[in-house]
C-alpha angles and dihedrals in degrees: 000000000000124000089266096051095252117134116262117248117227134179119252112279094019129108123212111253132191115302117270119250115269090240093065114105131199123218113230098023139305097294102017096116092236133139114290125227122204114032101337123100127217117280116243124252116270112277094021116136095200114098115219117241125230126237092271097039097272121130111266119244117252113250099200140279121327117219119212128349117296131175115260111256122225119245097194116102115254115267115242114250118242111250112255091210125059118233113253116249119260091251091058092049090051091050091050092050092049090049092052091049091051092049091049091050093049091048090060097058120107119237093262091043090234095116138034133204123184147142131243089217089082093048126093111243111256094019127122117225119210120225132175127190117183099188127100091230132032146113145249126216114182115183121199092359115221131168113350143294130213113207122196115200128206098009132296096289109080093198128217100277129076117257137197129212125195124198128197115189125214117237123282098029105191142158101032148047127225122218133183115231114231132196109283095032098281119144128221119200115239107161130020130183119259145116095261127110120300097253116179125229133204128205131191128216123196127228113299091008113133113247101224136146125203118212115195125186116232117226119251130179094226135048099231118147113280128172128195105196132162143154123231139200126196125193143147113280109251093187107047091163091076120093117270096234118118114270136189121253109287093005097120101112092318094140100045128071115260120241123235091259091051090051091057095043093047091053089059103038107031122109090234137017114185134169117222151106132268110259097179146323127230128184130221107200093183094057092031090232137129119214116211114203107211127194097215119202099174138018111212097175140358131161093196128038095257097137128035122193120186106213145323112321093011119129132207131188115238131185120227122183131214134167114282092231090067090074097219115193130184116263137178125259140051118297136193105227115203128173151111139291120235121178093338094312129110117236122194121245110162127356111182122170109265093239091054093048091049090055093050093046094048091053093048092046091052091052093042091242099121112116094214143358116273119189106217101168 
């Protein structure tokens, strides 16, 4: 009996069994004569005398009249097809991944192969990409850093002379850290992510020491856009007597007075040697730098066109930088400014008064101890 007291309708040859659980569902509708999922079995074909059995051996409940003759559906789940292609071995997959990484790295090189720009989204997590830049100047821009990169500077041959590389990060520098590789595999931190000022760093490598940088992505819980970008300069080290530890831009003895021997050597090896007076000094607390405005009257030496003077007697104002901690203040007199160029900016090395330098140079010239000729007239 149904819940309303009406007699149950059954197909010929079937007996009414216990009602199906309410959780049982029927594919194709309530009375569609389709295969049941849950605890109901498939209904028999019309005219069949065999009663279907339930899941636990009980007779299945009739689901209503069946119109027409339909093929009996199958209740068994479909068998998975055997794959027609064999899976490649792990070694082949690894080789394919390495090949894709190499292609992605090559695609990021500039035309002159002095710079590289790439994304960590194409890099396998935990992998180390290999980069090589043979130029003395260039840049790196790593978007969405992931994994690590090993950057070789100046070619694969380290050469027999010491070298120095300076890095200046772009602000904000985020998503990675930059290390200098040392002999023996040790790493020295140069650049770290943060919202602070974009302070440059310089690192020295000894003779036959590989000039390599190691860039490692820092983990973050989100996938927001991060960029680790910096410019680099590579040159031969003109002052190998200084310690090899990483230094800030312009930090090589910038805050201590130069000796007489350093005066003479700087006049021969510096990127610029100019004669002039101090016009003013300003301080940049964010970059921790002091900018000396120099009224230059004569350029004795410069390896790069940092200062341009029109003609005899003409003056030009030039800017020379030094660390803020040195406490530079304007003073009277004529100075001989000597220093180095980093990323198109002049950084102070030694700045003796011109009268003092003339005395030291004259004594060294008399004793044939001067390292080079300096025209002071």
